[in-house]
C-alpha positions in Angstrom: 0.0 -0.2 0.1 1.3 3.7 -0.6 3.0 5.5 2.0 0.1 8.7 1.1 -2.9 6.4 1.6 -1.9 4.8 4.3 -1.4 8.2 5.9 -4.8 9.4 5.3 -5.9 5.5 6.5 -4.6 5.9 10.1 -6.3 10.1 10.4 -9.4 7.9 8.8 -9.3 5.4 11.9 -9.2 2.7 9.3 -6.3 0.0 8.4 -8.0 -1.7 5.2 -8.9 0.2 2.1 -12.3 1.1 0.8 -14.4 -1.4 -1.1 -15.8 0.5 -4.5 -18.7 -0.1 -7.0 -19.0 1.7 -10.2 -22.4 2.0 -11.4 -22.8 3.1 -15.0 -25.2 2.9 -18.3 -21.8 1.0 -20.7 -18.7 -0.2 -19.8 -15.8 -0.8 -22.3 -14.9 -2.6 -23.4 -18.4 -4.3 -23.4 -20.6 -1.4 -24.6 -19.9 1.5 -25.8 -20.2 5.0 -27.0 -18.2 7.4 -25.5 -15.4 8.1 -23.1 -18.0 7.3 -20.1 -17.4 3.6 -21.1 -13.5 4.3 -21.1 -13.4 6.0 -18.1 -15.6 2.9 -16.4 -13.4 0.4 -18.1 -10.3 1.0 -17.2 -10.5 2.8 -13.7 -11.5 -0.1 -11.6 -7.9 -2.0 -13.7 -6.0 0.7 -12.6 -7.6 1.0 -9.6 -6.5 -2.8 -9.0 -2.6 -2.0 -9.0 -3.2 0.2 -6.3 -4.8 -2.8 -3.9 -8.4 -1.7 -4.3 -10.9 -4.2 -4.7 -13.1 -2.0 -7.5 -16.1 -3.9 -9.1 -18.4 -2.5 -11.8 -22.0 -2.9 -12.4 -23.4 -2.1 -15.6 -26.7 -3.0 -17.4 -26.5 -6.2 -19.4 -27.0 -4.9 -23.1 -27.8 -7.2 -26.3 -24.2 -6.0 -27.2 -22.8 -7.5 -24.6 -24.9 -10.8 -24.8 -24.0 -11.1 -28.1 -20.5 -11.2 -27.4 -19.7 -12.9 -24.0 -23.1 -14.9 -22.8 -20.8 -18.0 -22.9 -18.7 -16.2 -20.3 -21.4 -15.3 -17.6 -22.2 -16.6 -14.4 -25.7 -16.3 -13.2 -25.7 -15.0 -9.9 -29.0 -14.8 -8.4 -32.6 -12.8 -9.9 -35.6 -11.2 -8.5 -38.9 -9.0 -9.3 -37.9 -5.2 -9.7 -41.0 -2.8 -9.2 -41.4 0.3 -10.8 -45.0 2.0 -9.9 -47.1 -0.6 -11.0 -44.6 -2.1 -13.5 -43.4 -5.7 -12.3 -39.3 -6.2 -14.4 -37.8 -9.4 -13.9 -34.1 -8.5 -13.1 -31.4 -11.2 -12.8 -28.0 -10.6 -11.9 -25.5 -12.1 -13.8 -21.3 -11.9 -13.2 -18.7 -11.3 -16.0 -14.9 -11.8 -14.9 -12.9 -9.5 -17.4 -9.2 -8.4 -17.4 -9.4 -9.4 -13.8 -12.2 -7.0 -12.7 -15.7 -8.7 -11.5 -18.5 -7.0 -13.5 -22.1 -7.4 -12.5 -24.5 -7.4 -15.2 -28.1 -6.3 -14.7 -30.3 -8.5 -16.8 -33.6 -7.3 -18.5 -34.0 -8.3 -21.8 -37.9 -5.8 -21.5 -35.4 -2.9 -21.1 -31.5 -3.4 -22.1 -32.5 -5.8 -25.1 -32.3 -3.4 -27.5 -30.4 0.1 -27.7 -28.1 1.1 -24.8 -29.8 4.8 -24.8 -33.2 4.5 -25.7 -34.2 8.0 -26.2 -36.9 10.1 -24.3 -39.2 8.4 -21.6 -38.0 5.0 -22.8 -34.4 6.1 -21.1 -35.8 7.6 -18.6 -37.6 3.8 -18.0 -34.6 1.9 -18.4 -32.4 3.7 -16.0 -34.8 4.6 -13.6 -34.9 0.6 -13.8 -31.2 0.6 -13.7 -31.1 2.4 -10.2 -33.9 0.6 -8.6 -32.3 -3.1 -9.5 -28.7 -1.5 -8.5 -29.8 -0.8 -5.0 -31.7 -3.9 -4.4 -28.8 -5.9 -5.3 -26.5 -4.4 -3.6 -27.1 -6.1 0.1 -26.9 -10.0 -2.1 -24.0 -9.2 -4.2 -21.6 -11.2 -1.8 -19.6 -8.1 -2.2 -19.9 -4.9 0.5 -19.3 -1.4 -1.1 -18.0 1.5 1.2 -18.4 3.6 -1.9 -20.4 3.8 -4.5 -19.3 5.6 -7.7 -21.9 6.9 -10.0 -21.9 8.1 -13.3 -23.5 10.9 -15.0 -27.3 11.4 -15.2 -28.3 7.4 -15.5 -26.7 6.6 -12.3 -27.5 10.0 -10.7 -31.0 9.2 -8.8 -28.9 6.7 -6.7 -27.9 8.3 -3.5 -30.9 10.4 -3.8 -32.8 6.7 -3.4 -30.5 5.3 -1.0 -30.7 8.5 1.0 -34.9 8.9 1.1 -35.8 5.5 0.9 -33.0 3.1 2.4 -32.7 4.9 5.4 -33.0 2.1 7.1 -31.3 -0.5 5.3 -27.6 -1.0 4.8 -28.1 1.2 0.9 -28.5 4.1 3.2 -25.1 4.1 5.4 -22.9 3.8 1.9 -20.8 6.7 0.9 -21.8 7.4 -3.0 -19.8 9.7 -5.1 -21.0 11.5 -8.7 -18.9 12.0 -11.4 -20.7 14.6 -13.6 -19.1 13.3 -17.3 -20.8 15.7 -19.5 -23.2 18.3 -17.9 -25.3 19.0 -20.9 -27.9 15.5 -20.6 -29.2 15.7 -16.9 -32.2 12.7 -17.7 -34.8 15.8 -17.5 -38.8 14.4 -16.8 -41.9 15.8 -15.9 -42.1 14.9 -12.4 -45.1 12.9 -12.3 -43.6 10.1 -14.6 -40.5 10.1 -12.2 -42.7 10.1 -9.3 -44.6 7.5 -10.5 -41.7 5.2 -11.9 -39.6 5.8 -8.5 -42.1 6.4 -6.1 -40.7 10.0 -4.7 -42.0 12.1 -2.2 -43.9 15.2 -3.3 -41.7 17.2 -1.2 -38.5 16.7 -3.7 -40.0 18.3 -6.2 -38.1 21.8 -5.6 -35.5 23.8 -6.4 -33.8 23.1 -3.3 -33.6 18.9 -4.5 -34.9 18.1 -7.9 -36.4 20.7 -9.7 -34.9 22.3 -12.9 -36.7 24.8 -15.2 -40.2 23.1 -14.7 -38.7 19.3 -15.1 -37.6 16.6 -12.8 -33.6 16.0 -12.7 -31.8 13.1 -12.3 -28.2 15.0 -11.9 -29.3 17.7 -10.1 -30.6 15.0 -7.6 -27.4 13.3 -7.6 -26.0 16.9 -7.4 -27.5 17.5 -4.1 -27.6 13.9 -2.1 -24.3 12.5 -3.4 -21.7 13.0 -0.4 -18.7 14.2 -3.3 -18.9 15.1 -7.2 -16.2 14.8 -9.6 -15.9 15.9 -13.0 -13.5 14.5 -15.7 -10.7 17.8 -15.7 -9.9 20.6 -13.1 -10.9 23.3 -15.8 -14.2 22.0 -16.3 -15.0 21.6 -12.6 -14.4 25.3 -12.4 -16.2 25.7 -15.7 -20.0 24.3 -14.3 -19.8 26.8 -11.3 -21.0 29.5 -14.1 -23.7 30.5 -16.2 -22.1 29.6 -19.3 -21.5 26.2 -18.4 -23.8 25.0 -15.5 -26.8 23.9 -17.4 -28.8 25.6 -14.3 -27.2 23.7 -12.0 -24.5 26.1 -11.4 -26.2 27.4 -8.5 -25.8 23.6 -6.4 -22.3 23.2 -7.9 -21.1 26.4 -6.6 -22.7 26.0 -3.0 -21.0 22.7 -3.2 -18.3 24.0 -4.2 -15.7 22.6 -1.5 -17.1 18.9 -2.0 -16.5 19.3 -6.1 -13.4 18.4 -7.7 -11.6 17.8 -10.6 -10.0 14.6 -11.8 -8.6 14.8 -15.3 -9.1 11.2 -17.2 -6.6 8.8 -18.8 -6.4 6.7 -21.8 -5.4 2.9 -21.7 -1.9 2.9 -23.1 -1.4 -0.2 -23.8 -4.3 0.2 -26.0 -3.0 3.1 -27.7 0.7 2.4 -28.3 2.2 3.3 -31.6 5.0 0.6 -31.0 2.5 -2.4 -30.8 -0.8 -1.2 -32.3 -1.8 -3.8 -34.9 -4.3 -1.3 -36.7 -0.8 0.6 -38.0 0.8 -0.4 -41.4 4.1 0.2 -39.9 5.1 0.8 -36.0 7.0 3.2 -33.9 8.0 5.1 -31.2 9.9 8.6 -30.2 13.0 8.1 -30.7 12.2 6.2 -34.5 9.5 8.1 -36.0 10.0 6.7 -39.8 7.0 4.3 -39.4 4.7 7.3 -38.8 6.0 9.0 -42.5 4.2 5.5 -43.3 1.5 5.3 -41.7 0.8 8.9 -43.4 1.7 7.8 -47.1 -0.6 5.3 -46.4 -3.5 6.6 -45.1 -3.3 9.3 -47.9 -3.2 6.3 -50.3 -5.9 4.6 -48.8 -8.1 7.8 -48.7 -7.9 9.5 -52.1 -5.3 11.8 -51.0 -2.4 12.9 -52.9 0.7 10.8 -51.8 3.0 13.3 -50.7 4.6 13.1 -47.3 5.5 16.6 -46.9 2.1 17.8 -46.9 0.2 18.5 -43.5 -2.8 16.6 -42.8 -4.8 17.8 -40.1 -7.6 15.5 -38.9 -10.8 15.6 -36.9 -11.6 12.5 -35.1 -15.0 13.9 -33.4 -19.2 13.9 -33.7 -20.0 16.8 -36.2 -22.0 19.2 -33.5 -22.1 22.7 -32.3 -20.0 21.5 -29.2 -17.4 20.3 -30.7 -16.8 23.3 -32.9 -17.9 23.0 -36.0 -19.6 26.0 -36.8 -15.7 27.3 -36.9 -14.7 24.7 -39.2 -17.6 25.0 -41.4 -16.6 28.9 -41.2 -13.0 28.9 -42.1 -12.3 25.9 -44.2 -12.5 27.5 -47.5 -9.7 30.2 -46.2 -7.3 27.1 -44.8 -7.6 24.9 -47.7 -6.3 28.1 -50.0 -3.0 27.1 -47.8 -2.2 24.5 -51.0 -0.3 22.3 -49.2 -2.5 21.5 -46.5 -4.8 18.5 -46.5 -7.8 18.0 -43.8 -9.2 14.3 -42.9 -12.5 14.2 -41.4 -13.3 10.8 -39.1 -17.3 11.2 -37.6 -20.7 11.6 -38.3 -23.5 14.4 -36.5 -25.8 16.9 -37.5 -26.5 16.2 -41.3 -25.6 19.7 -42.5 -22.7 19.6 -41.5 -22.3 16.2 -42.8 -23.3 17.1 -46.4 -21.0 20.4 -45.8 -18.0 17.9 -45.5 -19.1 15.8 -48.7 -19.3 18.8 -50.6 -15.7 20.2 -49.5 -14.3 16.5 -50.6 -15.7 17.1 -53.8 -14.2 21.0 -53.8 -11.0 19.6 -52.8 -10.6 16.3 -54.0 -7.2 14.6 -53.6 -6.7 17.0 -50.9 -9.8 16.6 -48.1 -11.3 13.3 -47.3 -14.7 12.9 -45.7 -15.2 9.3 -44.1 -18.5 10.0 -42.6 -19.2 7.2 -40.3 -17.1 5.3 -37.1 -14.9 3.2 -37.4 -12.2 2.3 -33.9 -9.3 0.6 -36.2 -9.1 3.9 -38.8 -9.7 5.8 -36.0 -6.0 4.2 -34.7 -4.3 4.6 -38.4 -5.8 8.6 -38.4 -4.3 9.4 -35.2 -1.0 7.8 -36.7 -0.9 9.3 -39.7 -2.0 13.2 -39.8 0.5 15.2 -38.4 -2.3 17.7 -36.4 -5.2 17.3 -34.7 -8.0 19.9 -34.5 -10.4 20.3 -31.6 -11.6 23.6 -31.4 -14.7 22.6 -29.1 -17.5 25.1 -27.7 -17.0 22.9 -24.1 -14.9 19.6 -23.7 -15.2 18.4 -20.2 -12.6 16.3 -20.6 -11.9 14.8 -23.9 -9.7 11.7 -25.2 -9.0 12.3 -28.4 -5.7 15.1 -27.6 -4.5 12.6 -25.7 -4.4 9.7 -27.8 -3.0 11.8 -30.6 0.1 12.9 -28.7 0.7 9.4 -28.0 0.7 9.0 -31.7 2.8 11.8 -32.2 -0.1 14.0 -33.6 0.1 17.6 -32.7 -3.4 18.9 -31.0 -4.7 22.4 -32.0 -7.4 23.0 -29.3 -9.1 25.9 -28.0 -8.8 26.2 -24.4 -11.3 24.7 -22.1 -12.2 21.9 -19.8 -9.9 18.9 -20.7 -8.4 20.4 -23.3 -7.0 23.4 -21.7 -5.5 20.8 -18.9 -3.4 18.4 -21.0 -2.4 20.5 -23.8 0.7 23.0 -23.4 0.7 25.4 -26.2 3.8 25.5 -27.6 6.4 28.7 -26.3 8.2 30.0 -29.7 10.6 31.4 -26.7 11.0 28.4 -24.3 10.4 25.7 -27.3 8.4 24.1 -24.8 4.3 22.7 -25.4 2.9 19.3 -27.2 0.2 21.6 -29.2 -1.5 24.7 -30.3 -4.4 26.6 -28.3 -6.8 29.6 -28.9 -8.6 31.0 -26.1 -11.7 33.0 -27.6 -14.7 30.5 -29.0 -13.7 32.7 -32.4 -13.2 31.1 -36.2 -10.2 33.9 -36.8 -9.0 32.7 -33.5 -9.2 29.2 -34.6 -7.0 29.9 -37.7 -4.3 31.7 -36.0 -3.2 28.8 -34.1 -3.8 26.1 -37.1 -1.6 28.8 -38.9 0.9 28.6 -36.1 0.7 24.8 -36.2 1.9 25.4 -39.9 4.5 27.8 -39.4 6.1 25.0 -37.1 5.4 22.2 -39.2 8.0 23.7 -42.1 10.9 24.0 -39.4 11.8 20.2 -38.8 13.7 20.9 -35.8 10.8 22.7 -33.6 8.1 20.0 -35.0 10.7 17.4 -34.2 10.6 18.6 -30.9 7.2 19.0 -29.9 6.4 15.6 -31.3 9.2 14.3 -28.6 7.2 16.6 -26.3 4.3 15.4 -27.0 4.7 11.2 -26.8 6.3 11.9 -24.1 3.4 13.4 -22.2 1.8 10.7 -19.0 -2.2 9.8 -19.8 -2.0 6.9 -18.5 -5.0 6.2 -16.1 -2.1 5.5 -13.3 -2.2 9.0 -12.7 -6.1 9.2 -12.5 -6.7 6.6 -10.7 -4.3 7.7 -7.7 -6.5 11.1 -7.9 -9.7 8.9 -7.3 -7.7 7.0 -5.0 -7.1 9.8 -2.8 -10.7 11.2 -3.3 -12.1 8.2 -2.1 -10.1 7.9 1.0 -11.3 11.1 2.2 -14.5 10.3 1.4 -14.7 7.7 4.2 
């Protein structure tokens, strides 16, 4: 056990590290739609190396059954009551990478999409919430802390403290991590009350009412013992009206119990020296393989095969949140720099997709728009590009910039949330930096940052130094897990 952990435990009058149960709607590699799954899938493995018994509880989605059914062990089953509804619930167990994962089985709720949308999604995760609470005493594993993630599990601390007060669930400690405050699980109170039996007195601005709706996330922010989010800067931003989405009041009031821990990446998966998806391998001391990855990317996707041409890439959802309106406004001006190439991998709003398809036609041989997503291709883009553009309006953490740096691809980012915390902007006087950044959400500022990146690209000594510094940056989850470990210990 680390000396700092032992010191905190001594202060708390404990000898053993706490047991942790992570509750989440998705968990990589079992089920994944975004970065939440990566965190939930990676954190318990990193905690285990620190001596914690950290386990996961997540829905038994159809995509998990299709791939892992023969490895799952049935533990027990019971029925869950949601108002007038009564539904079967099975608890299954899966061991994966030496981590115990409890799967909440309900074909009715989890036999199709991970997220059904609308009220159906509210019912999905109200069921999951009730199932988790009712399952905890029978798991054969008693957590000290339940680590909730986003609105889908944010009702857990509220129900535990209001409906399970005399039971073991009411004595647990609850951590809520906000991965993206824009998604809150807002529904009519009558609907939520019907599902979960919440008393009328809790439908007030003091507890869970927000703009005429019942907000699952707000309830979590009120009742969780601690709140954290996925970068220190985002933890500060969400206390303001611009970023707080109506929760800035409660988060400011609980400022002393709010913190930010930046996410990490699985450095075994994202490693240009061992990545099986790449046509050539490389490391910071020998970058010739990166040049081959670039040429192969150009060849396979109709770009002019010129190793000296800088490739700017985006691997992202095509939405306003990701700053795509800035790209739309400035792309034609940037493409006037005749040696520049652009690679888009992602999907999103139809208007942006159509814009990129039209741009590909206008800049044939210099721009590729791959509409959709392919995990293996994303690795090849990170390796083959020179720069990754992330001009986000807001970005709680972001993982793409960390992956890009791991592959020696320099990020060009807006200074917000985790982008500000993870990318050190190039300093022309000291040579320090791991990428490029701009402060205001402004198309011309973005263009200036891109032009600075282009200027550095044509100065090999500067470029090689920045690539080396980017590849040396530590974004492993080992660092993040130590911060979570200290947070857990202080919650005891």
